[in-house]
C-alpha positions in Angstrom: 16.2 -10.5 -10.4 13.5 -11.2 -7.7 14.3 -7.9 -6.0 13.7 -6.2 -9.5 10.3 -7.9 -9.4 9.0 -6.5 -6.5 10.2 -3.2 -7.3 8.2 -3.2 -10.2 5.3 -4.7 -8.1 5.6 -1.7 -6.1 5.2 0.7 -8.9 2.3 -1.1 -10.0 0.9 -0.4 -6.3 1.9 3.3 -6.9 -0.1 3.5 -9.8 -3.2 1.7 -8.2 -2.7 4.3 -5.4 -2.9 7.1 -7.7 -6.1 5.6 -9.5 -7.6 5.3 -6.1 -6.9 8.8 -5.3 -8.3 10.2 -8.8 -11.3 8.2 -8.2 -11.9 9.7 -4.9 -11.3 13.0 -5.9 -13.6 12.8 -9.4 -16.3 11.0 -7.7 -17.4 10.5 -3.9 -14.7 13.0 -2.8 -17.3 15.8 -4.1 -20.0 14.7 -2.1 -18.8 13.9 1.2 -16.6 15.6 3.7 -12.8 15.3 3.3 -12.2 13.1 6.3 -15.3 10.6 5.4 -13.3 10.3 1.4 -10.1 9.9 3.2 -11.2 7.1 4.9 -13.1 5.4 2.2 -10.2 5.6 0.0 -8.0 4.3 2.6 -10.4 1.3 3.0 -10.6 0.8 -1.1 -6.9 1.0 -1.4 -6.6 -1.6 1.3 -8.8 -3.6 -0.6 -7.1 -3.1 -4.1 -3.8 -3.3 -2.6 -5.0 -6.9 -1.2 -6.0 -8.1 -4.5 -2.8 -7.2 -6.5 -0.2 -8.1 -3.7 -1.8 -11.7 -3.5 -1.2 -11.7 -7.2 2.3 -10.5 -7.2 2.9 -13.0 -4.1 1.2 -16.0 -5.8 2.9 -15.2 -9.3 6.4 -14.8 -7.6 6.3 -16.3 -4.1 9.0 -15.4 -1.5 11.5 -18.0 -0.7 10.5 -17.7 3.0 8.5 -16.1 5.5 11.5 -13.8 6.2 11.5 -12.6 2.5 8.2 -12.0 2.7 8.6 -9.5 5.6 11.3 -7.6 3.9 9.3 -7.4 0.9 6.4 -5.8 2.6 8.8 -3.4 4.6 10.6 -2.5 1.4 7.5 -1.4 0.0 6.2 0.3 2.9 9.7 2.3 3.3 9.2 3.0 -0.6 5.9 4.3 -0.1 6.9 6.6 2.8 9.5 7.7 1.2 7.5 8.8 -2.0 4.9 10.2 0.2 7.1 12.8 1.7 9.6 13.3 -1.0 7.0 13.7 -3.9 4.3 15.6 -2.1 6.4 17.9 -0.5 9.3 18.7 -2.9 7.2 18.2 -6.1 3.6 19.2 -5.1 4.8 21.7 -2.5 2.7 20.4 0.4 3.9 21.4 3.8 5.4 19.0 6.3 2.5 19.4 8.8 -0.2 18.5 6.1 1.9 15.4 5.4 2.2 14.4 9.0 -1.3 15.4 9.7 -2.0 12.0 7.4 -0.7 10.0 10.3 -3.0 11.3 13.1 -5.4 8.4 13.6 -7.0 10.2 16.6 -8.6 12.9 14.3 -9.9 9.8 12.3 -7.1 9.7 9.5 -6.4 5.9 8.0 -3.3 6.2 6.4 -1.0 4.4 9.1 -3.5 1.4 8.4 -2.9 1.3 4.8 1.0 1.4 5.4 0.7 -1.2 8.1 -1.1 -3.6 5.3 1.5 -2.9 2.6 3.9 -4.1 5.2 2.2 -7.3 6.3 0.2 -8.3 3.5 3.2 -10.0 1.5 3.8 -12.3 4.8 0.0 -12.8 5.5 -0.5 -14.1 1.7 2.8 -16.1 1.9 1.7 -17.6 5.3 -1.7 -18.6 4.0 -1.0 -19.9 0.8 -2.5 -23.3 -0.3 -1.2 -26.1 1.4 -0.2 -27.9 -1.8 1.9 -24.8 -2.8 3.6 -24.9 0.6 4.4 -28.7 -0.1 5.8 -27.7 -3.4 8.4 -25.5 -1.8 
């Protein structure tokens, strides 16, 4: 049951990412460079994900730090798989374009979003309030 909850949570994160991207394209993305729009979108995505991931971890706390790590890695793997499979096979983006989002040397910040998705469940599990830890 818990695995289904965290799979459902990932779909919420996916929807949030799509809303974040749509806001970028419909608003500030029209007024700044593509790179700056990408960077701002990554920062806003990390912040939005922080709020939602914290809520999920509070609502359905992992049983252990190890489980929290697995949840984050699961979400990251789903995100990478979705990104490459959907954007290549459904929308037709070439592999080179998709891989370019991982080039931090050129200012791309997407790897930081993936890193955040991977570590956030563990981080929010680890910093939960002491009385919550005592109840476990």
